[in-house]
C-alpha positions in Angstrom: -72.9 201.3 154.3 -75.6 199.2 155.8 -73.6 197.3 158.4 -72.6 199.5 161.4 -72.0 203.0 160.1 -74.9 205.2 160.5 -76.4 206.8 157.3 -76.3 210.4 156.5 -80.0 210.7 157.4 -79.3 209.2 160.9 -76.5 211.6 161.3 -78.8 214.5 160.5 -81.3 213.2 163.0 -78.5 212.8 165.6 -77.5 216.4 165.1 -81.0 217.7 165.5 -81.4 215.7 168.7 -78.2 217.1 170.0 -79.4 220.7 169.4 -82.8 220.1 170.9 -82.7 217.2 173.3 -79.7 216.9 175.6 -78.6 219.9 177.7 -75.1 218.2 178.3 -74.2 218.2 174.7 -71.4 220.5 173.7 -71.0 222.3 170.4 -68.2 221.2 168.1 -65.1 221.0 170.1 -62.0 223.0 169.4 -59.0 221.1 168.1 -56.4 220.0 170.6 -57.4 218.5 174.1 -61.1 217.8 174.5 -62.9 217.2 177.9 -65.8 215.1 176.8 -69.3 215.7 178.2 -72.6 214.7 176.8 -72.7 213.1 173.4 -70.0 214.3 170.9 -70.1 212.7 167.4 -66.7 213.5 165.8 -67.1 211.3 162.7 -67.5 214.3 160.5 -64.7 216.3 162.1 -61.9 217.5 159.8 -58.2 217.8 160.8 -57.7 221.1 162.6 -61.3 221.9 162.8 -62.8 219.8 165.6 -60.7 216.6 165.5 -59.1 216.4 169.0 -55.5 214.9 169.6 -56.3 214.3 173.2 -59.2 213.3 175.4 -59.0 214.5 179.1 -61.3 212.9 181.7 -61.7 213.7 185.3 -59.3 212.0 187.7 -60.8 208.8 189.2 -63.4 208.2 186.5 -63.7 205.1 184.3 -63.5 205.0 180.6 -65.0 202.2 178.5 -63.7 201.9 174.8 -66.2 199.9 172.7 -66.5 198.9 169.0 -66.5 196.0 166.7 -63.8 193.3 166.9 -61.0 194.6 164.7 -62.1 198.2 164.8 -58.9 199.3 166.5 -59.8 199.4 170.2 -56.7 197.7 171.5 -54.4 199.6 169.2 -56.0 202.9 170.3 -55.7 202.1 174.0 -52.1 200.9 173.9 -51.1 204.0 172.0 -53.0 206.6 173.9 -54.1 205.5 177.3 -51.9 206.7 180.2 -53.9 204.8 183.0 -54.2 201.2 184.1 -55.8 199.2 181.3 -58.1 196.2 181.4 -58.2 194.6 177.9 -59.3 191.1 177.1 -57.0 191.1 174.2 -53.9 191.4 176.4 -55.1 188.5 178.5 -55.7 186.4 175.4 -52.2 187.2 174.1 -50.7 186.1 177.6 -52.5 182.8 177.5 -51.6 182.3 173.8 -47.9 182.8 174.7 -48.1 180.0 177.3 -50.3 177.5 175.4 -49.0 175.2 172.5 -49.2 176.8 169.1 -51.5 173.9 167.8 -54.1 174.4 170.6 -57.2 176.3 169.2 -58.2 179.4 171.1 -61.7 178.1 171.5 -60.3 175.5 173.9 -58.9 177.9 176.4 -61.3 180.8 175.8 -63.2 180.3 179.0 -60.0 180.6 181.0 -59.2 183.9 179.2 -62.7 185.2 180.0 -62.5 184.3 183.7 -59.1 185.8 184.1 -60.2 189.0 182.3 -63.4 189.5 184.5 -61.4 188.8 187.6 -58.8 191.4 186.6 -61.7 193.8 185.8 -63.5 193.4 189.1 -60.2 193.7 191.1 -59.2 196.9 189.2 -62.7 198.6 189.6 -62.8 197.7 193.3 -59.2 199.2 193.7 -60.4 202.6 192.7 -58.5 205.2 190.6 -58.7 205.9 187.0 -59.2 202.9 184.7 -59.8 202.3 181.0 -61.8 199.1 180.0 -62.0 197.3 176.7 -65.7 196.5 176.1 -66.8 194.3 173.3 -70.2 195.6 173.5 -71.9 192.2 172.9 -72.4 191.6 176.7 -74.4 194.6 178.0 -74.5 193.5 181.6 -70.7 194.2 181.8 -71.2 197.9 181.1 -74.2 198.0 183.4 -72.1 196.5 186.2 -69.4 199.2 185.6 -72.0 201.9 185.9 -73.5 200.5 189.1 -70.0 200.1 190.7 -68.8 203.5 189.7 -72.0 205.1 191.1 -71.4 203.3 194.5 -67.8 204.6 194.5 -68.8 208.2 193.6 -67.3 208.3 190.1 -68.6 208.4 186.6 -68.3 206.2 183.4 -67.4 207.6 180.0 -67.7 205.9 176.6 -65.6 206.1 173.6 -67.2 204.3 170.6 -65.2 203.4 167.5 -67.4 203.3 164.5 -66.1 201.0 161.8 -67.9 199.2 159.0 -68.0 195.4 159.0 -65.5 195.4 156.2 -63.1 197.6 158.1 -63.4 195.4 161.2 -62.8 192.3 159.2 -59.7 193.8 157.7 -58.5 194.7 161.2 -59.1 191.1 162.3 -57.0 189.7 159.4 -54.2 192.2 160.1 -53.9 190.9 163.7 -54.3 187.3 162.5 -57.3 186.7 164.8 -60.7 186.5 163.3 -64.0 185.9 165.3 -66.6 183.5 164.2 -69.5 184.6 162.0 -71.9 184.0 164.8 -69.8 186.0 167.4 -69.3 188.8 164.8 -73.0 189.0 164.1 -73.7 189.4 167.8 -71.2 192.3 168.0 -72.6 194.0 164.9 -76.2 193.7 166.3 -75.1 195.2 169.6 -73.3 198.1 167.7 -76.4 198.8 165.6 -78.6 199.0 168.8 -76.2 201.3 170.5 -76.0 203.7 167.5 -79.7 203.7 167.2 -80.1 204.7 170.9 -77.5 207.5 170.5 -79.3 208.8 167.4 -82.7 208.5 169.1 -81.9 210.3 172.3 -79.0 212.7 171.4 -77.5 211.8 174.8 -74.9 209.4 176.0 -76.2 205.8 177.1 -77.9 205.8 180.5 -75.3 205.9 183.3 -72.6 207.4 181.1 -71.4 211.0 181.7 -70.1 211.3 178.2 -69.9 209.5 174.9 -67.4 210.2 172.1 -68.0 208.6 168.7 -64.9 208.3 166.5 -64.3 207.0 163.0 -61.0 205.4 162.1 -59.5 208.7 161.0 -60.4 210.3 164.3 -59.0 207.4 166.3 -55.7 207.6 164.4 -55.5 211.4 165.1 -55.6 210.8 168.9 -52.3 210.9 170.7 -53.3 210.6 174.3 -56.2 209.7 176.6 -55.4 210.9 180.1 -57.2 211.5 183.5 -56.5 214.8 185.0 -57.7 216.9 188.0 -60.8 218.9 187.2 
């Protein structure tokens, strides 16, 4: 597909880059619990042969979960994450429950964003393991997380959910919340740029200790995301 999923050619280039370019890249992981490091593209993994059911990260680190709106980020985090969670979708739902049903989300969206970023800042400064929902369309948020983590002596990890535009739109319809065409285009462009950087370098994004790329099947196979002592 031409939207967000990377073509077979790009996947082949990525695999070659992984073998030659980045010393942190691991070979295909064994099934079960995976301790991510480097760039690990699990989109081609088959059940029982490289598709993990758990992701284990070092205690105290930060995890960023990114992907298109409707790709399943919030669903994955609520089902699997065992740490404090900062998710803008949860903030939106809290505000929606307090607002009149007839009031459009666009009216109180600025309040949701302010509340989300305040919670994010407080949680990061508080230390300890943390999982953050990242829309991907605002790069400086991830850059800020990387800077703060470095100051605190911890690392940032990335989980990227790779879904096509059609799959993401279906996910939005299923939850009854569709983003505008303009906003979705921004998210889609940001996802394309990130995929191109991963394919081009064979390494995680700058500042990230690891990056795991999952398709929807891989995301459904996960049962837990935990932070454990090294």
